[in-house]
C-alpha positions in Angstrom: 39.0 -38.5 4.0 35.2 -38.4 4.7 36.0 -36.0 7.6 37.9 -33.6 5.3 35.1 -33.8 2.7 32.5 -32.9 5.4 34.6 -29.9 6.5 34.8 -28.7 2.9 31.0 -29.1 2.5 30.3 -27.1 5.7 32.6 -24.3 4.7 31.4 -24.2 1.1 27.6 -24.0 2.0 27.7 -20.6 3.7 29.9 -19.2 0.9 27.3 -20.4 -1.7 24.5 -18.8 0.3 26.4 -15.5 0.5 27.0 -15.7 -3.2 23.3 -16.2 -4.0 22.4 -13.3 -1.7 25.0 -11.0 -3.2 24.0 -11.8 -6.8 20.3 -11.3 -6.0 20.8 -7.7 -4.8 22.3 -6.3 -8.0 19.5 -8.0 -10.0 16.9 -6.4 -7.9 18.6 -3.0 -8.1 18.8 -3.3 -11.9 15.1 -4.1 -12.1 14.2 -1.2 -9.8 16.4 1.2 -11.8 14.8 0.4 -15.1 11.3 0.7 -13.6 12.1 4.0 -11.9 13.6 5.6 -15.0 10.5 4.5 -17.0 7.7 5.5 -14.6 8.8 8.1 -12.2 7.8 11.7 -13.0 5.1 10.5 -15.5 1.4 10.9 -15.0 -1.2 8.2 -15.0 -5.0 8.3 -14.7 -6.7 6.2 -12.0 -9.6 3.9 -12.6 -10.4 3.5 -8.8 -10.5 5.6 -5.7 -7.4 5.2 -3.5 -7.2 5.6 0.3 -5.1 8.3 2.1 -2.7 5.9 3.7 0.7 4.4 2.9 -1.1 1.0 3.2 -2.5 1.9 -0.2 -4.2 -0.8 -2.4 -2.8 -4.3 -2.4 -2.8 -6.0 -5.8 -2.1 -9.8 -5.7 -0.4 -10.4 -8.9 -0.5 -14.2 -8.5 -4.2 -14.5 -7.4 -7.4 -15.0 -9.4 -8.9 -12.0 -7.5 -6.2 -9.4 -7.5 -7.8 -6.8 -5.2 -9.8 -7.4 -2.0 -12.4 -4.6 -2.6 -13.9 -5.1 0.9 -10.5 -4.3 2.5 -10.2 -1.4 0.1 -13.6 -0.1 1.2 -12.6 -0.3 4.8 -9.4 1.7 4.1 -11.4 4.4 2.2 -13.8 4.7 5.1 -11.0 4.8 7.7 -8.6 7.1 6.0 -10.6 9.0 3.4 -10.1 9.2 -0.4 -6.8 10.8 -1.2 -6.9 10.1 -5.0 -10.1 9.8 -7.0 -11.2 7.8 -10.0 -10.3 9.5 -13.3 -7.8 11.7 -11.5 -4.5 12.3 -13.2 -1.5 11.9 -10.8 2.3 11.7 -10.9 4.2 8.5 -10.2 6.6 9.6 -7.5 8.5 6.4 -6.6 8.7 2.8 -7.8 10.5 0.5 -5.3 11.2 -3.2 -5.7 11.3 -5.3 -2.5 11.5 -9.0 -1.9 7.9 -10.0 -2.6 6.3 -6.7 -3.7 6.7 -3.7 -5.9 5.6 -0.3 -4.4 4.0 1.9 -7.1 3.8 5.2 -5.3 1.5 8.1 -6.5 1.6 11.7 -5.5 3.8 11.1 -2.5 3.0 7.4 -1.7 0.4 8.0 1.1 0.5 9.4 4.6 1.9 7.2 7.3 5.4 6.5 6.1 8.5 6.9 8.3 8.6 10.3 9.9 4.8 11.0 9.7 3.1 11.5 13.0 0.0 9.3 12.8 -0.9 9.5 16.5 -3.9 11.6 17.4 -3.1 11.7 21.1 -1.8 14.9 22.8 0.1 14.7 26.1 -0.8 17.4 28.7 0.1 16.2 32.2 -2.3 16.5 35.1 -1.4 18.7 38.2 -0.1 16.4 40.9 -0.7 16.8 44.6 1.4 19.6 46.1 3.6 19.1 49.1 1.2 21.3 51.1 -1.7 19.0 50.1 0.2 15.9 51.1 1.2 17.6 54.4 -2.4 18.5 55.2 -3.5 14.9 54.5 -1.0 13.7 57.1 -1.9 16.4 59.6 -5.6 15.6 59.3 -5.0 11.9 60.1 -2.8 12.8 63.1 -4.8 15.7 64.6 -6.8 14.6 67.7 -8.6 17.9 68.3 -11.9 17.8 66.6 -12.2 21.5 65.8 -8.6 21.8 64.6 -9.1 18.7 62.4 -12.2 20.1 60.9 -10.3 23.3 60.0 -7.4 21.4 58.5 -9.9 19.3 56.5 -11.5 22.4 55.1 -8.1 23.7 53.9 -7.4 20.3 52.4 -10.7 20.1 50.6 -10.1 23.6 49.1 -6.7 22.6 47.8 -8.0 19.3 46.4 -10.9 21.0 44.7 -8.6 23.6 43.2 -6.3 20.8 41.8 -9.2 18.8 40.4 -10.7 21.9 38.8 -7.4 22.5 37.1 -7.2 18.9 35.9 -10.7 19.1 34.4 -9.6 22.2 32.5 -6.6 20.3 31.3 -8.8 17.4 30.1 -10.9 19.8 28.1 -7.8 21.4 26.6 -6.4 18.0 25.7 -9.7 17.0 24.0 -9.7 20.2 21.9 -6.0 19.7 21.0 -6.6 16.1 20.0 -9.6 17.1 17.8 -7.4 19.7 16.0 -4.7 17.2 15.5 -7.2 14.7 14.1 -8.3 17.3 11.6 -4.7 18.1 10.6 -3.8 14.4 10.1 -7.0 13.9 8.1 -6.1 16.8 5.9 -2.5 15.4 5.5 -4.0 12.1 4.5 -6.0 13.7 1.7 -2.9 15.5 0.5 -0.3 12.7 0.9 -1.2 10.6 -2.1 -1.4 6.8 -2.1 0.2 3.7 -3.6 -0.3 0.3 -5.2 1.5 -2.7 -3.6 1.9 -5.3 -6.3 2.4 -8.5 -4.2 3.7 -11.9 -5.1 3.4 -15.2 -3.2 7.1 -15.9 -3.0 9.2 -13.1 -4.5 9.2 -10.5 -7.3 10.0 -12.4 -10.6 13.4 -11.5 -12.0 13.6 -9.3 -15.0 10.5 -7.3 -14.3 9.8 -4.8 -17.1 7.5 -1.7 -17.3 5.1 -3.8 -19.4 4.8 -6.3 -16.6 3.9 -3.6 -14.1 1.4 -2.0 -16.4 -0.2 -5.4 -17.0 -0.6 -6.0 -13.3 -2.2 -2.6 -12.8 -4.2 -2.5 -16.1 -7.6 -2.8 -14.3 -6.9 0.0 -11.9 -4.6 2.5 -13.8 -5.0 4.0 -17.3 -1.5 4.4 -18.8 -2.7 5.0 -22.3 -4.0 8.6 -22.0 -0.5 9.8 -21.0 1.3 8.5 -24.1 3.2 5.7 -22.4 5.2 4.1 -25.2 5.8 0.4 -25.6 9.1 -0.7 -24.0 12.1 -1.1 -26.3 13.0 -4.7 -26.9 16.0 -5.9 -24.9 17.9 -6.7 -28.2 17.6 -3.0 -29.2 15.9 -4.0 -32.4 13.1 -1.5 -32.0 9.7 -1.4 -30.2 7.8 -4.4 -29.0 5.2 -5.8 -31.5 1.9 -4.0 -31.7 -0.7 -4.3 -29.0 -1.1 -2.5 -25.7 -1.4 -4.8 -22.7 -2.7 -2.0 -20.5 -5.9 -1.9 -22.5 -6.8 -5.3 -21.2 -9.7 -5.0 -18.7 -12.7 -7.0 -17.4 -15.9 -5.9 -19.1 -14.3 -5.2 -22.5 -16.1 -6.8 -25.5 -14.6 -9.5 -27.7 -14.6 -7.1 -30.6 -12.6 -4.6 -28.6 -10.1 -7.3 -27.6 -9.6 -8.4 -31.1 -9.2 -4.8 -32.3 -6.6 -4.2 -29.6 -4.6 -7.4 -29.8 -5.4 -8.8 -33.2 -6.6 -12.3 -34.2 -6.6 -14.9 -31.5 -4.0 -17.7 -32.0 -6.3 -20.2 -30.2 -10.0 -20.4 -29.5 -12.0 -22.9 -27.5 -15.4 -23.2 -25.9 -16.8 -24.9 -22.8 -19.9 -24.9 -20.6 -19.8 -24.3 -16.8 -23.0 -24.1 -14.7 -25.1 -23.9 -18.0 -23.0 -20.9 -19.1 -21.1 -20.9 -22.3 -17.6 -19.7 -22.0 -15.4 -18.8 -25.0 -11.6 -18.8 -24.3 -9.4 -16.8 -26.7 -5.6 -16.7 -26.6 -3.8 -13.6 -27.8 -0.1 -12.9 -28.2 0.8 -9.3 -27.1 4.5 -8.6 -27.4 6.3 -11.4 -25.6 3.2 -12.2 -23.4 0.4 -14.7 -23.9 -3.1 -13.6 -22.8 -5.8 -16.2 -22.1 -9.1 -14.4 -22.0 -12.5 -15.9 -21.0 -15.7 -14.3 -22.5 -19.3 -14.9 -21.5 -21.7 -13.6 -24.1 -18.7 -11.8 -25.8 -17.8 -9.9 -22.6 -14.5 -10.5 -20.9 -14.9 -11.9 -17.4 -11.5 -13.3 -16.6 -8.0 -13.3 -18.0 -4.4 -14.5 -17.2 -1.1 -13.2 -18.5 2.0 -15.4 -18.9 5.3 -15.1 -20.7 5.3 -16.5 -24.2 
């Protein structure tokens, strides 16, 4: 009986795993479809410069420091600035993967599949001709000094001609590679960029446009382009007042209270002789905990209510 039970368990486990994987794919596709229909084709205004590469800007949604600005600076120096701060650009693709959401702008950045990112140009050198090889052999075998000197002179002339042609090829290759570098650099500046919203484990299920806008609120201005609040899942009308995308470090306490209403909680503490005031706001179905130092927002977290 135990043997039969073990067989059932072994056969049931793979089926359960397959069922989980199959059910996860439609959920991810549904999330992606909703995000794509909401964002794609609309324009946003950038708050930061973005590099000309499909590597884009990584935003760690689960981390205290969302963007590594040193890495961003390295990418800007390496690839140039494709999209500039305060520039209005079109959202061209939103793609949900296992642990990240790609938020592609103006093409998504140069370096995707099919883009030639190599700056090298292949122009082969001229190899030794059969005559040159034959002369090398004859020079080694010739015993007559005068005849060997004559053969060596012919060999040197052939070798010099070949090496001169290869030097010309090297110069031509360098010129071609410089031109290719210029073309790729120009394509990088014209190819757009992207945000990669990354999560430690996997993208949370049920992601909504408001969640994406909250994750990118410090780096993208959605408000100027008349993005409307998402309709409530129940179909009862728009979400409660308050625009989560207005949330940003550096805003004053007064601006926060005007944007999100009266805080439902308030507390105060001291750290390193600095007084920190924490206010908790409810924006739609999200809870915002905001830390202020001298009435200036220095840190915040967003969780589901």
